[in-house]
C-alpha positions as a Python dict, from the first residue, in 0.01 Angstrom:
ca = {
    (1, 'M'): (0, 0, 0),
    (2, 'D'): (172, -206, -270),
    (3, 'Q'): (384, 95, -367),
    (4, 'Y'): (488, 161, -8),
    (5, 'S'): (568, -205, 63),
    (6, 'E'): (762, -245, -262),
    (7, 'S'): (986, 42, -152),
    (8, 'A'): (1006, -86, 209),
    (9, 'M'): (842, 235, 335),
    (10, 'P'): (669, 209, 675),
    (11, 'F'): (298, 293, 684),
    (12, 'F'): (-19, 259, 891),
    (13, 'F'): (-362, 185, 745),
    (14, 'I'): (-730, 124, 824),
    (15, 'I'): (-973, -63, 598),
    (16, 'N'): (-1348, -77, 656),
    (17, 'F'): (-1565, -389, 684),
    (18, 'L'): (-1672, -392, 319),
    (19, 'A'): (-1312, -331, 206),
    (20, 'D'): (-1433, -48, -17),
    (21, 'E'): (-1283, 235, 189),
    (22, 'A'): (-932, 271, 327),
    (23, 'E'): (-695, 529, 467),
    (24, 'V'): (-319, 488, 441),
    (25, 'F'): (-68, 703, 631),
    (26, 'S'): (307, 742, 616),
    (27, 'E'): (453, 781, 964),
    (28, 'K'): (469, 1160, 918),
    (29, 'E'): (109, 1173, 797),
    (30, 'L'): (0, 961, 1093),
    (31, 'T'): (165, 1202, 1336),
    (32, 'N'): (-6, 1499, 1175),
    (33, 'S'): (-346, 1325, 1169),
    (34, 'G'): (-381, 1309, 1547),
    (35, 'I'): (-455, 936, 1527),
    (36, 'E'): (-308, 741, 1819),
    (37, 'V'): (-201, 379, 1796),
    (38, 'D'): (-94, 130, 2061),
    (39, 'F'): (14, -204, 1912),
    (40, 'P'): (247, -464, 2066),
    (41, 'N'): (542, -341, 1856),
    (42, 'Y'): (432, 9, 1754),
    (43, 'K'): (313, 302, 1962),
    (44, 'T'): (253, 664, 1870),
    (45, 'N'): (209, 785, 2228),
    (46, 'K'): (430, 634, 2494),
    (47, 'N'): (301, 859, 2776),
    (48, 'P'): (-78, 834, 2807),
    (49, 'A'): (-248, 1120, 2988),
    (50, 'E'): (-427, 1075, 3320),
    (51, 'S'): (-803, 1082, 3274),
    (52, 'G'): (-869, 1259, 3604),
    (53, 'I'): (-1179, 1042, 3645),
    (54, 'E'): (-1195, 826, 3957),
    (55, 'N'): (-1549, 690, 3936),
    (56, 'I'): (-1629, 558, 3591),
    (57, 'E'): (-1989, 593, 3478),
    (58, 'W'): (-2099, 340, 3218),
    (59, 'K'): (-2454, 270, 3102),
    (60, 'A'): (-2551, 67, 2797),
    (61, 'Y'): (-2887, 68, 2620),
    (62, 'P'): (-2886, -239, 2395),
    (63, 'C'): (-3162, -301, 2145),
    (64, 'T'): (-3458, -501, 2274),
    (65, 'K'): (-3457, -876, 2238),
    (66, 'E'): (-3747, -837, 1994),
    (67, 'A'): (-3542, -604, 1771),
    (68, 'Y'): (-3242, -837, 1789),
    (69, 'E'): (-3465, -1135, 1713),
    (70, 'K'): (-3579, -987, 1381),
    (71, 'G'): (-3230, -1004, 1233),
    (72, 'F'): (-3151, -1328, 1417),
    (73, 'N'): (-3447, -1498, 1251),
    (74, 'M'): (-3335, -1377, 908),
    (75, 'V'): (-2995, -1532, 972),
    (76, 'Q'): (-3151, -1860, 1089),
    (77, 'K'): (-3369, -1875, 778),
    (78, 'H'): (-3061, -1866, 557),
    (79, 'L'): (-2874, -2115, 776),
    (80, 'R'): (-3162, -2364, 754),
    (81, 'R'): (-3164, -2326, 376),
    (82, 'G'): (-2793, -2403, 361),
    (83, 'D'): (-2698, -2058, 231),
    (84, 'S'): (-2432, -2028, 503),
    (85, 'Y'): (-2274, -2236, 779),
    (86, 'L'): (-2182, -1945, 1005),
    (87, 'V'): (-2296, -1582, 1012),
    (88, 'N'): (-2142, -1315, 1234),
    (89, 'Y'): (-2445, -1110, 1337),
    (90, 'T'): (-2390, -777, 1517),
    (91, 'A'): (-2580, -481, 1659),
    (92, 'K'): (-2503, -131, 1781),
    (93, 'T'): (-2576, -10, 2132),
    (94, 'L'): (-2606, 343, 2267),
    (95, 'V'): (-2372, 393, 2565),
    (96, 'E'): (-2343, 680, 2811),
    (97, 'T'): (-2019, 739, 3000),
    (98, 'N'): (-1816, 1012, 3161),
    (99, 'L'): (-1514, 883, 2965),
    (100, 'S'): (-1410, 1048, 2641),
    (101, 'L'): (-1282, 846, 2345),
    (102, 'K'): (-935, 969, 2443),
    (103, 'N'): (-985, 853, 2805),
    (104, 'I'): (-1087, 509, 2680),
    (105, 'F'): (-785, 483, 2449),
    (106, 'D'): (-544, 586, 2724),
    (107, 'K'): (-686, 360, 2995),
    (108, 'A'): (-823, 50, 2821),
    (109, 'E'): (-609, -263, 2843),
    (110, 'A'): (-593, -451, 2515),
    (111, 'K'): (-345, -602, 2272),
    (112, 'Y'): (-441, -352, 2001),
    (113, 'K'): (-578, -1, 2051),
    (114, 'M'): (-644, 290, 1818),
    (115, 'L'): (-802, 634, 1857),
    (116, 'Y'): (-935, 825, 1557),
    (117, 'P'): (-1012, 1163, 1720),
    (118, 'N'): (-1383, 1250, 1731),
    (119, 'K'): (-1467, 941, 1526),
    (120, 'F'): (-1397, 611, 1702),
    (121, 'V'): (-1184, 413, 1941),
    (122, 'F'): (-1132, 39, 1964),
    (123, 'F'): (-951, -196, 2200),
    (124, 'S'): (-918, -529, 2024),
    (125, 'P'): (-778, -860, 2150),
    (126, 'E'): (-780, -1017, 1801),
    (127, 'T'): (-493, -1038, 1552),
    (128, 'F'): (-596, -1055, 1186),
    (129, 'V'): (-269, -1152, 1014),
    (130, 'E'): (90, -1104, 1117),
    (131, 'I'): (395, -1131, 890),
    (132, 'K'): (746, -1199, 1019),
    (133, 'D'): (1030, -1306, 789),
    (134, 'N'): (785, -1411, 513),
    (135, 'V'): (582, -1627, 753),
    (136, 'I'): (217, -1520, 768),
    (137, 'S'): (3, -1621, 1065),
    (138, 'T'): (-352, -1561, 1182),
    (139, 'C'): (-528, -1622, 1513),
    (140, 'P'): (-906, -1652, 1471),
    (141, 'M'): (-1094, -1587, 1796),
    (142, 'K'): (-1435, -1754, 1808),
    (143, 'G'): (-1629, -1871, 2110),
    (144, 'T'): (-1672, -1699, 2449),
    (145, 'I'): (-1809, -1795, 2790),
    (146, 'D'): (-1855, -1629, 3129),
    (147, 'A'): (-1535, -1708, 3319),
    (148, 'D'): (-1722, -1737, 3650),
    (149, 'I'): (-1917, -2044, 3536),
    (150, 'P'): (-1778, -2361, 3703),
    (151, 'D'): (-1540, -2550, 3468),
    (152, 'A'): (-1587, -2269, 3215),
    (153, 'E'): (-1277, -2353, 3007),
    (154, 'Q'): (-1378, -2715, 2950),
    (155, 'K'): (-1739, -2622, 2887),
    (156, 'L'): (-1628, -2374, 2621),
    (157, 'K'): (-1402, -2628, 2452),
    (158, 'N'): (-1672, -2896, 2453),
    (159, 'D'): (-1981, -2687, 2376),
    (160, 'T'): (-2128, -2823, 2052),
    (161, 'K'): (-2233, -2486, 1913),
    (162, 'E'): (-1911, -2304, 2008),
    (163, 'K'): (-1699, -2588, 1865),
    (164, 'A'): (-1889, -2580, 1536),
    (165, 'E'): (-1841, -2204, 1515),
    (166, 'H'): (-1471, -2226, 1593),
    (167, 'Y'): (-1406, -2519, 1357),
    (168, 'T'): (-1580, -2335, 1073),
    (169, 'V'): (-1374, -2017, 1116),
    (170, 'V'): (-1047, -2211, 1150),
    (171, 'D'): (-1122, -2401, 830),
    (172, 'L'): (-1221, -2079, 651),
    (173, 'L'): (-906, -1891, 750),
    (174, 'R'): (-683, -2187, 673),
    (175, 'N'): (-834, -2183, 326),
    (176, 'D'): (-793, -1803, 303),
    (177, 'L'): (-424, -1821, 395),
    (178, 'S'): (-369, -2088, 129),
    (179, 'M'): (-453, -1825, -135),
    (180, 'V'): (-148, -1617, -38),
    (181, 'A'): (80, -1873, 131),
    (182, 'D'): (227, -2220, 90),
    (183, 'E'): (274, -2492, 354),
    (184, 'V'): (-25, -2367, 555),
    (185, 'R'): (-63, -2551, 885),
    (186, 'L'): (-263, -2538, 1206),
    (187, 'K'): (-4, -2458, 1471),
    (188, 'H'): (-223, -2443, 1784),
    (189, 'F'): (-589, -2540, 1819),
    (190, 'Q'): (-850, -2414, 2068),
    (191, 'R'): (-628, -2201, 2288),
    (192, 'I'): (-825, -2042, 2574),
    (193, 'D'): (-755, -1676, 2661),
    (194, 'Y'): (-878, -1488, 2968),
    (195, 'L'): (-1041, -1146, 2909),
    (196, 'K'): (-1116, -905, 3196),
    (197, 'T'): (-1412, -672, 3149),
    (198, 'T'): (-1598, -412, 3352),
    (199, 'N'): (-1908, -632, 3382),
    (200, 'K'): (-1792, -992, 3382),
    (201, 'N'): (-1476, -1178, 3290),
    (202, 'L'): (-1473, -1400, 2983),
    (203, 'Y'): (-1284, -1691, 2834),
    (204, 'A'): (-1231, -1672, 2458),
    (205, 'M'): (-1120, -1954, 2226),
    (206, 'S'): (-850, -1898, 1963),
    (207, 'S'): (-637, -2102, 1723),
    (208, 'D'): (-309, -2028, 1543),
    (209, 'I'): (-256, -2088, 1169),
    (210, 'E'): (56, -2008, 966),
    (211, 'G'): (218, -2048, 624),
    (212, 'I'): (500, -1923, 399),
    (213, 'I'): (398, -1622, 187),
    (214, 'K'): (393, -1689, -187),
    (215, 'P'): (669, -1491, -366),
    (216, 'K'): (423, -1273, -562),
    (217, 'Y'): (282, -1124, -239),
    (218, 'R'): (602, -1067, -41),
    (219, 'K'): (636, -703, -148),
    (220, 'N'): (270, -641, -224),
    (221, 'I'): (96, -599, 110),
    (222, 'G'): (-211, -431, -40),
    (223, 'S'): (-271, -712, -288),
    (224, 'L'): (-219, -973, -17),
    (225, 'L'): (-478, -815, 213),
    (226, 'E'): (-722, -766, -73),
    (227, 'K'): (-726, -1146, -121),
    (228, 'L'): (-804, -1204, 247),
    (229, 'L'): (-1076, -944, 311),
    (230, 'P'): (-1332, -921, 458),
    (231, 'A'): (-1189, -1094, 765),
    (232, 'G'): (-1343, -1439, 797),
    (233, 'S'): (-1376, -1435, 1177),
    (234, 'I'): (-1622, -1143, 1167),
    (235, 'L'): (-1803, -1250, 850),
    (236, 'G'): (-1868, -1625, 826),
    (237, 'A'): (-1867, -1891, 559),
    (238, 'P'): (-1899, -1908, 266),
    (239, 'K'): (-1793, -1546, 237),
    (240, 'P'): (-1989, -1400, -61),
    (241, 'K'): (-2333, -1529, 37),
    (242, 'T'): (-2274, -1468, 408),
    (243, 'L'): (-2194, -1104, 335),
    (244, 'E'): (-2531, -1073, 158),
    (245, 'I'): (-2705, -1222, 463),
    (246, 'I'): (-2532, -980, 702),
    (247, 'L'): (-2630, -679, 491),
    (248, 'E'): (-2991, -801, 493),
    (249, 'A'): (-3009, -886, 865),
    (250, 'E'): (-2828, -593, 1025),
    (251, 'D'): (-3016, -264, 1046),
    (252, 'Y'): (-2710, -36, 1051),
    (253, 'E'): (-2383, 12, 864),
    (254, 'R'): (-2074, -135, 1029),
    (255, 'G'): (-1838, 118, 871),
    (256, 'Y'): (-1488, 62, 1009),
    (257, 'Y'): (-1618, -173, 1279),
    (258, 'T'): (-1495, -528, 1200),
    (259, 'G'): (-1262, -388, 937),
    (260, 'I'): (-888, -419, 990),
    (261, 'C'): (-599, -188, 1062),
    (262, 'G'): (-227, -246, 1073),
    (263, 'Y'): (131, -124, 1069),
    (264, 'F'): (400, -220, 817),
    (265, 'D'): (750, -140, 943),
    (266, 'G'): (921, -173, 605),
    (267, 'K'): (968, -548, 641),
    (268, 'D'): (708, -708, 868),
    (269, 'L'): (335, -652, 921),
    (270, 'D'): (103, -661, 1221),
    (271, 'T'): (-273, -622, 1179),
    (272, 'C'): (-583, -659, 1393),
    (273, 'V'): (-958, -690, 1353),
    (274, 'M'): (-1132, -373, 1471),
    (275, 'I'): (-1367, -518, 1732),
    (276, 'R'): (-1455, -384, 2081),
    (277, 'F'): (-1542, -67, 1893),
    (278, 'I'): (-1702, 260, 2012),
    (279, 'E'): (-1808, 519, 1754),
    (280, 'N'): (-1903, 883, 1793),
    (281, 'H'): (-2208, 972, 1586),
    (282, 'D'): (-2351, 1323, 1620),
    (283, 'G'): (-2215, 1351, 1973),
    (284, 'K'): (-2353, 1015, 2092),
    (285, 'L'): (-2145, 705, 2152),
    (286, 'Y'): (-2237, 365, 2009),
    (287, 'F'): (-2074, 35, 2097),
    (288, 'K'): (-2086, -228, 1820),
    (289, 'S'): (-2078, -595, 1916),
    (290, 'G'): (-2202, -937, 1815),
    (291, 'G'): (-2109, -1300, 1761),
    (292, 'G'): (-2120, -1601, 1535),
    (293, 'I'): (-2457, -1765, 1464),
    (294, 'T'): (-2494, -2128, 1356),
    (295, 'H'): (-2805, -2340, 1307),
    (296, 'M'): (-2754, -2458, 1667),
    (297, 'S'): (-2764, -2108, 1814),
    (298, 'D'): (-3048, -2006, 2044),
    (299, 'L'): (-3181, -1653, 2067),
    (300, 'D'): (-3134, -1598, 2440),
    (301, 'S'): (-2768, -1705, 2445),
    (302, 'E'): (-2670, -1500, 2142),
    (303, 'Y'): (-2852, -1191, 2269),
    (304, 'E'): (-2667, -1224, 2601),
    (305, 'E'): (-2331, -1268, 2424),
    (306, 'M'): (-2389, -950, 2224),
    (307, 'K'): (-2458, -763, 2549),
    (308, 'N'): (-2166, -923, 2738),
    (309, 'K'): (-1924, -776, 2487),
    (310, 'I'): (-2034, -418, 2563),
    (311, 'Y'): (-1757, -322, 2803),
    (312, 'V'): (-1442, -119, 2850),
    (313, 'P'): (-1137, -301, 2993),
    (314, 'I'): (-1045, -31, 3245),
    (315, 'Y'): (-972, -137, 3605),
}
């Protein structure tokens, strides 16, 4: 990635959650791979195919509350001991649908979409970092609420647990950006976005942070991303110990879920966090989802949030 960016060569990449596996593609290699990408400023397929499916079938089989509680209690134990302030705890859910991964990619509405044929698809609303004219910005998304609840936006902004979660991630990512940028500032705080889903509509809370890239990283995109990974919004704080907690509490491997992917056009960069993620494993589809846990979290609410995020944004 450093070599490509030093020579201003466009490329696309994916990096897994642990940042120990990556795939990097020139534009020609990406075309030959069969991978499809739909980003705000980069698309590989401008004419999505019709699915031919009028009545969408969608069934989810989340883990039991008792199974979820086992990992949740491990996380809470570490939070009470002060090992972490925020842990992003996730689970995988078997789903059954008459949609193929390709159908989902073509029809889902999201800011960022990617299809890796026969492996996974995601439809993410969350930017990781974006670079334009040597300005690097990030938009951590933390905190969700059912949009149908009366005064949902204000309740989300004022909820003690959600605020603590959001403040922690904003502070973490502001600190992360300061490793690769100067003049880091919080540009917009607690923006509320509306997300439509197949089950229920949600409000999500985001903030905008930006800075000026340090000269040593301006032509070294790989080195810059290496300093920032894993992504703080899907990990927690502090990073090293929180990663240990996640690996202890979760009973599956995330793989590319909650990793990042992005496109470098030869000058600027756009990347996203790979959430809202469906993976094909031995012919079965698994949806991976979760949320941030603090010492104020309660089991029932977090279990419901994990389930609420199991959806496809197709209308």
